[in-house]
VOMARDREN-772347 format. One record per residue (C-alpha): residue in one letter; y, x, z. Coordinates in steps of 0.001 Angstrom, whole numbers, always signed. Layout:
// residues N
 aa       y       x       z
  a       Y       X       Z
...
// end
This chain:
// residues 449
 aa       y       x       z
  m      +0      +0      +0
  n   +3365   +1500   -1017
  f   +6599   +1193    +953
  s   +8008   -1681   -1112
  q   +4848   -3679    -376
  i   +5177   -2844   +3324
  n   +8722   -4207   +3235
  t   +7404   -7649   +2398
  q   +5351   -7637   +5592
  f   +8383   -7191   +7844
  g  +11453   -8269   +5843
  g  +13471  -10856   +7770
  k  +11260  -10571  +10861
  r  +12782  -10326  +14330
  v  +11533   -7017  +15723
  v  +12159   -5646  +19217
  i  +11853   -1881  +19755
  w  +10861   -1634  +23418
  g  +11998   +1829  +24481
  l  +14230   +3944  +22231
  g  +13410   +7176  +24022
  l  +14507  +10726  +23276
  h  +11579  +12161  +21304
  g  +12107  +10406  +17962
  g   +9479   +7676  +18111
  g  +11848   +4825  +18947
  v  +14443   +6117  +16495
  g  +11819   +6317  +13754
  a  +10655   +2770  +14451
  a  +14224   +1414  +14378
  k  +14910   +3169  +11062
  f  +11647   +1919   +9576
  f  +12217   -1743  +10395
  s  +15878   -1559   +9388
  r  +14801    -278   +5967
  c  +12306   -3130   +5776
  g  +15127   -5647   +6233
  s  +14040   -6737   +9707
  q  +16466   -7988  +12344
  v  +16038   -5180  +14874
  l  +16840   -5267  +18583
  v  +16507   -2024  +20541
  t  +16154   -2360  +24313
  d  +15892    +446  +26859
  l  +16450    +780  +30595
  r  +18551   +3881  +29987
  d  +22243   +3532  +29169
  e  +24360   +4675  +26221
  n  +25164   +8055  +27746
  q  +21526   +8876  +28443
  l  +20482   +7782  +24949
  a  +23452   +9233  +23055
  q  +21321  +11731  +21143
  s  +19074   +8962  +19801
  l  +21811   +6389  +19220
  t  +23789   +8786  +17027
  q  +20864   +8942  +14594
  l  +20999   +5157  +14082
  e  +24723   +4703  +13448
  k  +24424   +4186   +9679
  y  +21476   +1774   +9819
  p  +22231   -1960   +9438
  n  +20657   -4922  +11207
  i  +20234   -3111  +14560
  s  +21569   -4480  +17838
  y  +21128   -3086  +21348
  v  +20467   -4169  +24914
  l  +20721   -1061  +27083
  g  +20449    -490  +30800
  r  +18228   -3561  +31232
  h  +15562   -5734  +29631
  n  +16113   -9446  +29003
  e  +12854  -11369  +28990
  e  +14176  -13894  +26462
  d  +14755  -11121  +23904
  f  +11017  -10456  +23820
  l  +10047  -14116  +23713
  d  +12206  -14684  +20610
  a  +10652  -11766  +18696
  d   +8127  -11959  +15870
  l   +6927   -8491  +16880
  v   +7503   -6118  +19794
  v   +6977   -2426  +19105
  r   +5963    -865  +22398
  n   +6979   +2689  +23228
  p   +4007   +4879  +24331
  a   +5732   +5364  +27696
  i   +5291   +1658  +28559
  r   +2294   +1719  +30866
  p    -562    -793  +30565
  h     +77   -2064  +34107
  n   +3812   -2580  +33505
  e   +4626   -5983  +35068
  l   +6817   -7182  +32208
  y   +4229   -6136  +29635
  i   +1479   -8054  +31444
  k   +3715  -11122  +31749
  l   +4772  -11066  +28080
  k   +1233  -10528  +26883
  a     +90  -13585  +28853
  q   +2800  -15594  +27081
  g   +1447  -14641  +23666
  v   +4047  -12049  +22624
  q   +2784  -10025  +19640
  f   +2749   -6282  +20364
  a   +2341   -3310  +18041
  t   +2909    +447  +18207
  d   +4237   +2913  +15676
  i    +850   +4661  +15523
  g    -985   +1374  +15022
  i   +1341    +346  +12188
  f   +1028   +3795  +10644
  m   -2773   +3696  +10804
  q   -2802    +276   +9142
  y    -481   +1087   +6254
  y    -705   +4807   +5462
  p   -2083   +5045   +1888
  g   -3431   +8604   +1973
  m   -5641  +10770   +4183
  i   -4883  +11013   +7904
  v   -5776  +14113   +9900
  g   -5313  +13499  +13627
  i   -5294  +15995  +16488
  t   -5531  +15269  +20210
  g   -6542  +17072  +23412
  s   -5258  +17872  +26886
  k   -3755  +21175  +25789
  g   -3314  +23093  +22565
  k   -2918  +20025  +20365
  s    +633  +20779  +19200
  t    -254  +24323  +18183
  l   -3390  +23194  +16368
  t   -1446  +20383  +14677
  k   +1051  +22869  +13252
  l   -1724  +25267  +12212
  v   -3575  +22460  +10410
  y    -354  +21392   +8717
  d    +427  +24962   +7622
  l   -3091  +25420   +6239
  l   -3081  +22172   +4263
  a    +476  +22707   +3013
  k    -448  +26163   +1732
  h   -3456  +24794    -115
  f   -2404  +21373   -1412
  t   +1370  +21355   -1927
  n   +2281  +20964   -5628
  r   -1333  +20507   -6700
  t   -2317  +17458   -8711
  e   -5779  +16661   -7312
  p   -6986  +15441   -4921
  y   -3781  +15756   -2852
  n    -289  +17001   -3651
  r   +1783  +16270    -547
  v   +1242  +17202   +3116
  q   +3283  +15545   +5886
  l   +3681  +16238   +9604
  g   +4360  +13770  +12433
  g   +3364  +12141  +15700
  n   +3668  +13474  +19216
  i   +5147  +16642  +17731
  r   +8516  +14773  +17880
  i   +8458  +13464  +14296
  s   +8036   +9705  +13880
  v   +4930   +8759  +11907
  l   +6768   +5765  +10473
  e   +9155   +8166   +8742
  l   +6182   +9384   +6698
  l   +5437   +6012   +5110
  k   +8461   +5846   +2810
  e   +7277   +8769    +617
  a   +3501   +8588   +1029
  d    +980   +7608   -1649
  d   -2768   +7946   -2120
  k   -2388  +11677   -2824
  s    -681  +12342    +498
  i   -2133  +13880   +3652
  a    -552  +13145   +7042
  v   -1218  +15602   +9859
  v    -414  +13823  +13129
  e    -517  +14851  +16760
  l   -1769  +11980  +18926
  s   -1277  +11709  +22680
  s   -3594   +9741  +24942
  f    -820   +7127  +25338
  m    -566   +6677  +21567
  l   -4332   +6420  +21191
  e   -4785   +3922  +23991
  q   -2054   +1656  +22643
  s   -3133   +1787  +18984
  w   -6738    +610  +19466
  y   -5797   -2868  +18235
  a   -5446   -1489  +14682
  k   -9134    -499  +14766
  k   -8373   +2581  +12690
  s   -9042   +6259  +13321
  p   -7997   +9311  +11284
  h  -10297  +10328   +8437
  i  -10522  +13794   +9993
  a  -10082  +14014  +13774
  f   -9786  +16990  +16126
  i  -10248  +17052  +19900
  t   -9221  +20403  +21400
  n  -10387  +19823  +24991
  i  -10283  +17296  +27821
  f   -9132  +18035  +31364
  n   -7808  +15896  +34221
  e   -4466  +14832  +32768
  h   -2084  +11859  +32930
  l   -4187  +10173  +35594
  d    -955   +8798  +37042
  w    -724   +6789  +33797
  h   -4378   +6099  +32912
  g   -5616   +5613  +36462
  t   -8965   +7444  +36170
  l  -10462  +10285  +34166
  d  -12863   +7823  +32524
  h   -9934   +5716  +31255
  y   -8241   +8875  +29975
  i  -11398   +9903  +28110
  e  -11761   +6421  +26643
  a   -8224   +6677  +25275
  k   -8970  +10049  +23694
  k  -12145   +8663  +22118
  n  -10060   +6249  +20033
  i   -9312   +9150  +17698
  a  -12930   +8881  +16466
  r  -14037   +5442  +17700
  f  -13293   +3690  +14386
  q  -14276   +6496  +12038
  k  -16785   +5647   +9327
  k  -19574   +7532   +7632
  g  -17952  +10176   +5489
  d  -15234  +10817   +8088
  v  -15308  +13960  +10233
  l  -14832  +14715  +13937
  i  -14132  +18369  +14765
  a  -14469  +18703  +18546
  a  -14484  +21626  +20954
  t  -17851  +22162  +22621
  q  -16107  +21846  +26008
  c  -15607  +18110  +25526
  l  -18265  +17176  +22976
  d  -20541  +15431  +25486
  m  -17614  +13300  +26667
  v  -16679  +11905  +23253
  q  -19639  +11880  +20867
  d  -21458   +8714  +22021
  g  -21181   +6000  +19389
  v  -19379   +8165  +16847
  k  -20488   +7282  +13301
  s  -18778  +10163  +11519
  h  -20041  +13684  +10883
  i  -19484  +15849  +13987
  l  -18599  +19542  +13711
  p  -18441  +21335  +17083
  y  -16409  +24495  +17517
  s  -15768  +26986  +20307
  g  -12366  +26339  +21774
  i  -10118  +28576  +19690
  s   -7887  +27356  +16892
  s   -9225  +29706  +14213
  n  -12713  +28182  +14525
  a  -11293  +24665  +14250
  l   -9374  +25680  +11117
  s  -12499  +27222   +9596
  n  -14372  +23938  +10073
  l  -11554  +22042   +8373
  a  -11482  +24562   +5538
  d  -15219  +24046   +4969
  v  -14754  +20273   +4821
  l  -11924  +20450   +2281
  d  -13143  +23492    +288
  i  -10205  +25675   +1284
  p  -10797  +29445    +789
  d  -11212  +31656   +3855
  k   -8329  +33843   +2703
  t   -5974  +30857   +3071
  v   -7179  +30371   +6641
  y   -6568  +34049   +7462
  k   -3105  +33960   +5899
  t   -2180  +30798   +7815
  i   -3143  +32357  +11152
  e   -1441  +35656  +10319
  e   +1865  +33981   +9399
  f   +1870  +31366  +12161
  k   +4876  +31237  +14486
  n   +4702  +29523  +17861
  l   +6451  +26174  +18164
  e   +9436  +25453  +20372
  g   +8423  +25627  +24008
  r   +4909  +26874  +23304
  q   +4774  +30515  +24405
  e   +8006  +30875  +22436
  f   +9747  +34273  +22583
  v  +13345  +33748  +23697
  a  +14914  +37172  +24163
  e  +14499  +40690  +25488
  i  +17156  +41776  +27966
  s  +17186  +45219  +29590
  g  +13528  +45704  +28717
  i  +12396  +42311  +30096
  r  +10889  +39754  +27710
  y  +11449  +36035  +28319
  i   +8883  +33469  +27147
  n   +9415  +29692  +27037
  d   +6124  +27866  +27612
  t   +7654  +24630  +28911
  t   +5042  +22462  +27150
  a   +2413  +23885  +29501
  t   +2439  +20599  +31406
  h   -1085  +21081  +32759
  p   -2332  +23801  +35167
  a   -5064  +24788  +32692
  a   -2407  +25469  +30045
  s    -526  +27736  +32453
  s   -3741  +29567  +33373
  f   -4436  +30086  +29671
  a    -940  +31495  +29079
  l   -1155  +33857  +32054
  e   -4623  +35088  +31105
  g   -3216  +35923  +27679
  l    -419  +37975  +29243
  l   -2838  +39738  +31607
  a   -4768  +40982  +28577
  d   -1682  +42959  +27517
  l    +246  +43669  +30724
  p    -472  +44733  +34301
  a     -13  +41830  +36687
  s   +2802  +43732  +38409
  h   +4842  +43292  +35211
  i   +4492  +39494  +35032
  t   +6682  +36923  +36747
  a   +5801  +33261  +36273
  i   +8148  +30329  +36769
  v   +5795  +27520  +37737
  g   +5778  +24135  +39424
  g   +6860  +20571  +38830
  v   +5255  +17151  +39111
  d   +1528  +16555  +39561
  k     +33  +14090  +37054
  g   -3241  +13527  +38857
  f   -4672  +16963  +38105
  g   -8083  +18062  +39358
  d   -9566  +21425  +40278
  e   -7357  +23131  +37684
  v   -4597  +23315  +40325
  a   -6764  +25471  +42587
  t   -7798  +27586  +39581
  l   -4170  +28318  +38703
  a   -3307  +29111  +42341
  k   -6247  +31505  +42603
  l   -5341  +33196  +39310
  l   -1799  +33816  +40547
  e   -2916  +35126  +43943
  k   -5897  +37180  +42771
  n   -3699  +39100  +40347
  k    -690  +39172  +42692
  i   +1517  +37706  +39985
  r   +5018  +37000  +41226
  a   +5625  +33248  +41129
  v   +9030  +31566  +41179
  l   +8383  +27993  +42333
  l  +10308  +24996  +41040
  p  +10192  +21966  +43385
  g   +7683  +19161  +42921
  t   +4387  +17633  +43978
  l   +2391  +20097  +41863
  t   +4187  +22953  +43622
  d   +3180  +21487  +46983
  r    -459  +21460  +45874
  l    -278  +25058  +44619
  i   +1213  +26231  +47915
  f   -1686  +24585  +49780
  f   -4096  +27016  +48069
  f   -1960  +30143  +48613
  s   -2656  +32433  +51550
  d    +235  +33046  +53942
  k    +381  +36680  +52816
  y    +620  +35870  +49102
  r   +3145  +33115  +49693
  s   +5433  +35311  +51796
  e   +5244  +38429  +49607
  y   +4876  +37138  +46044
  t   +6405  +33657  +45794
  y  +10040  +32540  +45700
  s  +11086  +28921  +46090
  v  +14168  +27737  +44189
  e  +15843  +24398  +43520
  t  +17131  +24882  +39959
  m  +16060  +26515  +36699
  q  +19186  +28654  +36685
  a  +18224  +30077  +40077
  a  +14635  +30560  +38886
  v  +15772  +32714  +35956
  v  +18045  +34831  +38168
  v  +15326  +35390  +40799
  a  +12645  +36097  +38187
  t  +14890  +38628  +36457
  h  +15625  +40393  +39742
  e  +11911  +40645  +40613
  t  +10643  +41804  +37200
  k  +10320  +45432  +36177
  a  +11575  +46799  +32865
  g   +8776  +46447  +30359
  g   +7688  +43233  +32030
  t   +7722  +39558  +31079
  v   +9211  +36440  +32633
  i   +7351  +33330  +31493
  l   +8268  +29731  +32144
  t   +4826  +28106  +32303
  p   +5230  +25197  +34743
  g   +1784  +23586  +34736
  g   +3226  +20157  +35515
  a   +5617  +17440  +34434
  s   +9382  +17875  +34499
  f  +10907  +14517  +35310
  n  +11909  +15303  +38893
  l  +14527  +17764  +37617
  f  +14770  +17233  +33858
  t  +14797  +14452  +31268
  h  +11590  +15783  +29667
  e   +9770  +19085  +29122
  f  +11943  +20076  +26153
  h  +15053  +19580  +28271
  r  +13428  +21856  +30868
  g  +12794  +24445  +28154
  k  +16362  +24197  +26893
  v  +17797  +24799  +30361
  f  +15513  +27842  +30680
  v  +16578  +29200  +27281
  d  +20270  +28549  +28019
  s  +19940  +30335  +31370
  v  +18293  +33343  +29721
  l  +20898  +33514  +26953
  k  +23653  +33311  +29538
  l  +22143  +36368  +31220
  k  +22152  +38123  +27857
  e  +25777  +37162  +27266
  v  +26856  +38475  +30671
  k  +24888  +41698  +30135
  t  +26476  +42245  +26711
  r  +29961  +41547  +28071
  n  +29481  +44022  +30910
  q  +28201  +46672  +28515
  k  +31253  +46279  +26295
  k  +33513  +46471  +29339
  f  +31793  +49681  +30447
  i  +32093  +51271  +26970
  n  +35754  +50344  +26670
// end
């Protein structure tokens, strides 16, 4: 189905976007339905100032009105369709009430799955999914872009902060969409009864249990990435989580050991992509924003932004990578934040920090409290430093790190006690580091003059 045909499905409909948000999903949905000729109402509990970044992107789009700072129940009852933001939890009181009254709900991922005309490659997992998504996109773009058969266009979207609905306007049956899918997106899109043609699961750990309630519910959400696959489709899953997800899967399953290069090799085999293209993709790959991203080197100290390490296992992985190249005495980690119902991975991270005597600058939060519980009094008093702000964390970390060392922001938890979201946390870290660099440069110039 092309975009003009999609327009006929929604033209003139009254559509409510429930949750504009700051990551592009709500903006993408508002743009999509405006282009379709729908009468769009955007409603969000945040106000104009908090949503300014998103609202600016919608200024030129017609047929959009706003109710901000509150939700009016009657706005939902009058709608032909309510597009629910992934952040709206399944036990949200208003959602339960509206559903009981027969309000029709959809999600951007569900709509995308229903109407995308080409191949969909979906990636999910507790950690590593954004990096693998970009690697898969790079590989497919290298191989298929500007070809004629079987595909000639590769698109990127999803939880990687690019709305999937933005992909529909240019897609045709020779397009491939590479989409990152969170557990929230997968749980809320089950109604479409569609799964990607090729699906990846990188791993599954205790994650988002504050949202899903139990690990079993979290796993069930992740399984939606393959639940509706058919024969001829493919599931590429890490061996770590294969037993959790393979029951009932009808597609062809390809297990891989949990490193991205093996996952890419499996995909290359499925789509007849030469090994040399895989090697080139890995060789040329650059880390994404906030994912072990190099920020700067100042006075011999390297600064790494790993703000998207929102799980203790992701932080452990990042630190183990640094320990392979540096003595522990040359590593300072900025960690801590909000616990999301994590399991034994918290103790594992605490033990990794203490065993290696890695200096840890602790941001406040419930995860931090749990980490401290596992620290010995000696390690806590000699190797940890509690701060209240990111700016203070950067200053303390810099002071405690030797030349030739590395300061890494790898929190291991959520950010919403101090920041709007994890990318805001990363930005404040980067800004604090660059301010240090600016002050250092200014002082050097003053000294020379």
